[in-house]
C-alpha positions as CSV (number, residue, x, y, z in Angstrom):
1,M,-140.4,-39.6,-103.5
2,D,-142.7,-37.5,-105.7
3,G,-142.5,-40.1,-108.3
4,G,-143.8,-42.6,-105.8
5,R,-146.8,-40.4,-105.0
6,V,-147.6,-40.0,-108.7
7,L,-147.4,-43.8,-109.2
8,R,-149.7,-44.3,-106.1
9,A,-152.2,-41.8,-107.6
10,V,-152.3,-43.7,-110.9
11,L,-152.6,-47.1,-109.2
12,A,-155.3,-45.8,-106.8
13,G,-157.7,-45.5,-109.8
14,R,-157.4,-49.3,-110.3
15,M,-157.1,-50.7,-106.8
16,S,-157.7,-49.7,-103.1
17,Y,-155.6,-46.7,-101.8
18,L,-153.8,-49.0,-99.3
19,K,-152.9,-51.6,-102.0
20,A,-151.8,-48.7,-104.3
21,T,-149.5,-47.4,-101.5
22,R,-148.0,-50.8,-100.8
23,T,-147.3,-51.3,-104.5
24,A,-145.8,-47.8,-105.0
25,A,-143.7,-48.4,-101.8
26,Y,-142.5,-51.7,-103.1
27,V,-141.4,-50.2,-106.5
28,G,-139.7,-47.4,-104.6
29,K,-137.8,-49.8,-102.4
30,M,-136.7,-51.9,-105.4
31,F,-135.5,-48.7,-107.1
32,S,-133.6,-47.7,-104.0
33,I,-131.9,-51.1,-103.8
34,V,-130.8,-50.9,-107.4
35,M,-129.5,-47.4,-106.9
36,G,-127.7,-48.5,-103.7
37,I,-126.0,-51.3,-105.6
38,F,-125.0,-49.0,-108.4
39,G,-123.6,-46.5,-105.8
40,F,-121.6,-49.3,-104.1
41,L,-120.1,-50.4,-107.4
42,T,-119.1,-46.9,-108.3
43,V,-118.2,-45.6,-104.9
44,S,-114.7,-44.6,-106.0
45,S,-116.2,-42.2,-108.6
46,G,-118.9,-40.5,-106.5
47,G,-121.2,-43.4,-106.0
48,F,-121.5,-42.7,-102.3
49,W,-124.2,-40.1,-103.0
50,F,-126.2,-42.6,-104.9
51,M,-126.0,-44.9,-101.8
52,L,-127.1,-42.0,-99.5
53,I,-130.1,-41.1,-101.7
54,A,-131.1,-44.7,-102.0
55,F,-131.1,-45.0,-98.2
56,F,-133.4,-42.0,-97.9
57,I,-135.7,-43.3,-100.6
58,Y,-136.0,-46.7,-98.9
59,I,-136.7,-45.2,-95.5
60,G,-139.2,-42.7,-97.0
61,A,-141.1,-45.5,-98.8
62,T,-141.2,-47.6,-95.7
63,E,-142.5,-44.8,-93.5
64,E,-145.2,-43.8,-96.1
65,E,-146.4,-47.3,-96.3
66,K,-146.7,-47.6,-92.5
67,S,-148.4,-44.3,-92.1
68,T,-151.0,-45.0,-94.8
69,H,-151.7,-48.4,-93.3
70,V,-152.3,-46.9,-89.8
71,N,-154.5,-44.1,-91.3
72,V,-156.6,-46.4,-93.4
73,T,-157.1,-48.9,-90.4
74,L,-158.2,-46.1,-88.1
75,E,-160.5,-44.5,-90.6
76,G,-164.0,-44.1,-89.2
77,M,-162.9,-44.9,-85.6
78,K,-163.6,-42.3,-82.9
79,I,-161.4,-41.4,-79.9
80,K,-164.1,-42.6,-77.5
81,D,-163.7,-46.1,-78.9
82,I,-160.1,-46.4,-77.8
83,M,-159.4,-43.8,-75.1
84,S,-158.7,-44.7,-71.5
85,R,-161.4,-43.3,-69.1
86,D,-159.7,-44.2,-65.8
87,V,-157.1,-41.5,-65.9
88,I,-154.3,-41.5,-63.3
89,T,-153.3,-38.0,-62.4
90,V,-150.5,-36.3,-60.4
91,H,-150.5,-33.0,-58.5
92,S,-148.1,-30.1,-59.2
93,G,-146.5,-30.1,-55.7
94,M,-145.1,-33.6,-56.2
95,S,-141.3,-33.7,-56.5
96,A,-139.6,-35.0,-59.6
97,E,-138.1,-37.8,-57.4
98,E,-141.6,-38.8,-56.2
99,L,-142.8,-38.7,-59.8
100,V,-140.2,-41.2,-60.9
101,D,-141.3,-43.6,-58.2
102,F,-144.9,-43.0,-59.2
103,M,-144.1,-43.8,-62.8
104,F,-142.5,-47.1,-61.9
105,K,-145.5,-48.0,-59.8
106,H,-148.2,-47.2,-62.4
107,K,-146.1,-48.0,-65.5
108,H,-147.2,-45.0,-67.6
109,M,-144.8,-42.5,-69.2
110,G,-147.0,-39.4,-68.9
111,Y,-149.7,-38.0,-66.5
112,P,-152.1,-35.0,-66.5
113,V,-151.3,-32.6,-63.7
114,V,-154.5,-31.8,-61.8
115,E,-155.3,-29.4,-58.9
116,G,-158.9,-30.0,-57.6
117,T,-160.9,-30.3,-60.8
118,Q,-158.6,-28.2,-62.9
119,I,-156.0,-29.5,-65.4
120,K,-152.8,-27.5,-65.0
121,G,-150.7,-29.3,-67.5
122,I,-149.1,-32.6,-68.4
123,V,-145.8,-34.2,-67.3
124,T,-143.9,-37.0,-69.0
125,F,-140.8,-39.2,-68.4
126,T,-138.9,-37.0,-70.8
127,D,-139.5,-34.0,-68.6
128,V,-138.1,-35.8,-65.6
129,Q,-135.1,-37.0,-67.6
130,N,-134.1,-33.4,-68.2
131,V,-133.7,-32.8,-64.4
132,P,-130.3,-33.8,-62.9
133,K,-130.7,-36.7,-60.5
134,E,-129.3,-34.7,-57.6
135,E,-132.0,-32.0,-58.1
136,R,-135.0,-34.2,-58.3
137,K,-135.8,-33.9,-54.6
138,I,-136.2,-30.1,-54.8
139,I,-137.7,-29.7,-58.3
140,N,-141.5,-30.0,-58.4
141,V,-143.8,-31.2,-61.1
142,S,-145.0,-27.6,-61.5
143,N,-141.5,-26.6,-62.6
144,I,-141.2,-29.2,-65.4
145,M,-144.7,-29.9,-66.6
146,T,-146.0,-28.6,-70.0
147,K,-148.6,-26.0,-69.4
148,E,-149.9,-25.8,-72.9
149,I,-152.5,-28.6,-73.1
150,I,-153.4,-30.2,-76.4
151,S,-156.8,-31.7,-76.1
152,L,-159.5,-33.3,-78.2
153,K,-163.1,-34.4,-77.8
154,E,-164.3,-38.0,-77.6
155,D,-166.2,-37.7,-80.9
156,D,-163.1,-36.6,-82.8
157,D,-161.6,-39.0,-85.3
158,A,-158.8,-41.3,-84.0
159,V,-156.8,-40.4,-87.2
160,K,-156.9,-36.7,-86.0
161,A,-155.3,-37.7,-82.7
162,L,-152.5,-39.6,-84.5
163,K,-151.8,-36.6,-86.8
164,I,-151.6,-34.2,-83.8
165,M,-149.3,-36.6,-81.9
166,T,-147.0,-36.9,-85.0
167,T,-147.0,-33.2,-85.7
168,N,-146.3,-32.1,-82.1
169,N,-144.1,-35.1,-81.3
170,I,-146.2,-36.1,-78.2
171,G,-147.3,-39.4,-76.9
172,R,-150.7,-38.7,-75.4
173,I,-153.6,-36.3,-75.7
174,I,-156.1,-35.3,-73.0
175,I,-159.8,-35.7,-73.9
176,I,-162.0,-32.9,-72.6
177,Q,-165.8,-32.6,-72.7
178,D,-167.6,-29.6,-71.3
179,K,-164.3,-28.3,-69.8
180,K,-163.9,-31.5,-67.9
181,M,-161.3,-34.2,-68.5
182,I,-163.0,-37.5,-69.3
183,G,-160.1,-39.5,-70.6
184,I,-156.8,-39.8,-72.3
185,V,-155.6,-41.4,-75.5
186,S,-152.0,-42.4,-76.1
187,R,-150.0,-43.4,-79.1
188,T,-149.9,-46.9,-77.6
189,D,-153.8,-47.0,-77.6
190,L,-153.8,-46.1,-81.3
191,L,-151.2,-48.6,-82.3
192,R,-152.9,-51.3,-80.2
193,S,-156.1,-50.6,-82.0
194,V,-154.4,-51.0,-85.4
195,Q,-152.9,-54.3,-84.4
196,L,-156.4,-55.6,-83.2
197,L,-158.0,-54.5,-86.5
198,E,-155.4,-56.1,-88.8
């Protein structure tokens, strides 16, 4: 893995960063395939470990290539260019059962929870999944929502949003300006932008 990064650094001096990453990833994948074949042929004498290491190298090279491609494509793009401004919200008194019906109707997997003009949290399909089906009538959104809100501003870089989503394993970020919610950006918004710019 470190060898791939060193190779990319060397290649980046002669070609674009993205092309250097793709080349280094290709070399890494080929190396892992050779290692995997060697491990398969020597499986009786400990070759299994070579196969396992080869698998991780291949996956790592693939993920690094994808990540770099997305980051380079989104470079220079601002959140305001891709965020959704018409935000559908829910209230904290809604039951988990009502929320499921609401999700099917509006076809989103997560919603800001708003009381009046104040954002109280965010609730997602994963939060509802953790509630037993027989308890969804009596459990409210306020009981399952995430109260710690991760937010950004519309002038922040789109790449920053992607990094925060990846680090915190979340699918959407609320966009706040002057203490007021003005939009929301999701992982789907970011990936759709990458596809359009390819």
